[in-house]
C-alpha positions as CSV (number, residue, x, y, z in Angstrom):
1,X,61.6,181.8,219.9
2,X,61.8,181.7,216.1
3,X,64.4,181.8,213.3
4,X,64.5,185.6,213.2
5,X,65.8,185.8,216.8
6,X,68.6,183.2,216.4
7,X,72.1,184.6,216.9
8,X,75.5,183.0,217.2
9,X,77.0,182.7,220.6
10,X,78.8,185.7,222.0
11,X,82.4,185.8,220.9
12,X,82.1,183.0,218.4
13,X,82.1,185.3,215.3
14,X,84.8,187.8,214.7
15,X,86.1,189.6,211.6
16,X,89.1,188.3,209.8
17,X,92.4,190.0,210.5
18,X,93.5,192.1,207.4
19,X,97.2,192.3,207.4
20,X,99.4,194.5,205.2
21,X,96.9,197.3,204.8
22,X,98.7,200.3,206.3
23,X,100.2,201.4,209.6
24,X,96.9,202.5,211.1
25,X,95.7,198.9,211.3
26,X,98.5,197.8,213.6
27,X,99.4,195.1,211.0
28,X,101.1,197.2,208.3
29,X,104.7,197.3,207.1
30,X,105.8,193.7,208.1
31,X,102.3,192.3,208.3
32,X,103.1,190.2,211.4
33,X,106.0,188.5,209.7
34,X,108.8,190.2,211.6
35,X,112.0,191.6,210.1
36,X,113.8,190.0,207.1
37,X,114.7,186.3,206.9
38,X,113.2,183.4,205.0
39,X,109.9,183.4,206.9
40,X,109.2,187.0,206.0
41,X,109.4,186.3,202.2
42,X,106.5,185.1,200.1
43,X,106.7,181.5,198.9
44,X,108.7,180.4,201.9
45,X,108.2,176.7,202.7
46,X,110.0,175.0,205.6
47,X,111.3,171.5,205.4
48,X,109.7,168.9,207.6
49,X,111.6,168.8,210.9
50,X,113.4,172.0,210.2
51,X,114.5,173.8,213.4
52,X,115.8,177.1,212.2
53,X,119.2,175.8,211.2
54,X,119.7,174.0,214.5
55,X,120.5,170.3,214.0
56,X,117.1,168.7,213.8
57,X,116.0,166.1,216.4
58,X,115.9,163.2,213.9
59,X,119.6,163.9,213.2
60,X,120.6,164.6,216.8
61,X,119.4,161.3,218.2
62,X,121.9,158.5,217.7
63,X,120.9,155.5,215.6
64,X,122.0,152.0,216.4
65,X,121.3,148.5,215.2
66,X,119.2,147.2,212.4
67,X,115.5,147.4,212.0
68,X,114.1,144.6,209.8
69,X,111.0,145.9,208.0
70,X,110.1,142.3,207.0
71,X,110.0,140.8,210.5
72,X,106.9,138.9,211.3
73,X,105.5,139.7,214.8
74,X,103.7,136.9,216.5
75,X,100.9,137.2,219.1
76,X,101.9,134.8,221.9
77,X,99.6,132.3,223.6
78,X,100.8,130.0,226.4
79,X,99.6,126.4,227.0
80,X,98.3,127.2,230.5
81,X,95.9,129.8,229.0
82,X,94.7,127.4,226.4
83,X,94.3,124.6,229.0
84,X,92.1,126.7,231.3
85,X,89.9,128.3,228.5
86,X,89.1,125.3,226.4
87,X,87.4,121.9,227.1
88,X,88.9,118.5,226.0
89,X,88.5,117.5,222.3
90,X,88.2,121.1,221.2
91,X,89.8,122.3,217.9
92,X,91.5,125.5,218.9
93,X,91.8,127.8,215.9
94,X,93.0,131.5,215.7
95,X,89.4,132.5,215.1
96,X,88.2,130.7,218.3
97,X,91.1,132.3,220.3
98,X,89.9,135.8,219.1
99,X,86.3,135.0,219.8
100,X,87.0,133.9,223.4
101,X,89.1,137.0,224.0
102,X,92.4,135.1,224.5
103,X,94.0,137.1,221.6
104,X,93.1,140.7,220.7
105,X,94.9,141.7,217.5
106,X,94.7,139.9,214.2
107,X,98.4,139.0,213.9
108,X,99.9,135.5,213.5
109,X,99.7,133.3,216.5
110,X,102.6,131.4,218.2
111,X,102.0,128.9,221.0
112,X,104.6,128.8,223.8
113,X,105.1,126.1,226.4
114,X,104.5,128.0,229.7
115,X,102.4,125.8,232.0
116,X,101.1,122.3,231.6
117,X,98.3,120.8,229.5
118,X,96.5,117.6,230.4
119,X,93.5,117.8,228.0
120,X,93.5,116.3,224.5
121,X,93.3,119.4,222.3
122,X,93.9,120.0,218.6
123,X,95.6,123.3,218.4
124,X,96.0,125.1,215.1
125,X,98.4,128.1,215.0
126,X,100.9,129.7,212.8
127,X,103.9,128.6,214.9
128,X,104.7,126.4,217.9
129,X,107.8,126.4,220.2
130,X,109.4,122.9,220.3
131,X,108.4,122.2,223.9
132,X,104.8,123.4,223.3
133,X,104.3,120.9,220.4
134,X,105.8,118.1,222.6
135,X,103.5,118.9,225.6
136,X,100.4,119.0,223.3
137,X,101.4,115.6,221.8
138,X,102.1,114.1,225.2
139,X,98.6,115.1,226.4
140,X,97.2,113.1,223.4
141,X,96.4,116.2,221.3
142,X,97.8,117.5,218.0
143,X,99.7,120.7,217.1
144,X,98.9,121.7,213.5
145,X,100.8,124.5,211.8
146,X,98.7,126.6,209.5
147,X,99.8,129.0,206.7
148,X,100.1,132.8,207.2
149,X,96.9,133.5,205.3
150,X,94.5,132.5,208.1
């Protein structure tokens, strides 16, 4: 085998369809564009979501409520998860939570009060529920709120 015997795979190469070159080609007269209408004209551009004059989906579907584009989504971590994953006297930071696989995404972290905590931990997060902060303080630890930049 050498370069002179190389050929493309069977059926992978075929000649380009030449439209609008006479009736004998099978693609003459309308050139595959059908009869009349906007799509048969040159320069026709359809609008995004256009469904041929039918009411488009984005207008058919009812819209309700209000979507706040500035809402901050928090990644939730519960106290029982923190208690089982970390030893006493550990400073629990968002970086440490991501490193240990407790939290996957890089969003802001909020600590919620599900479960109990008996270890003395310093927990640093972007937000705490009231009960979570109380439980951490009752266990002898500290709940430190950090800015959104971390």
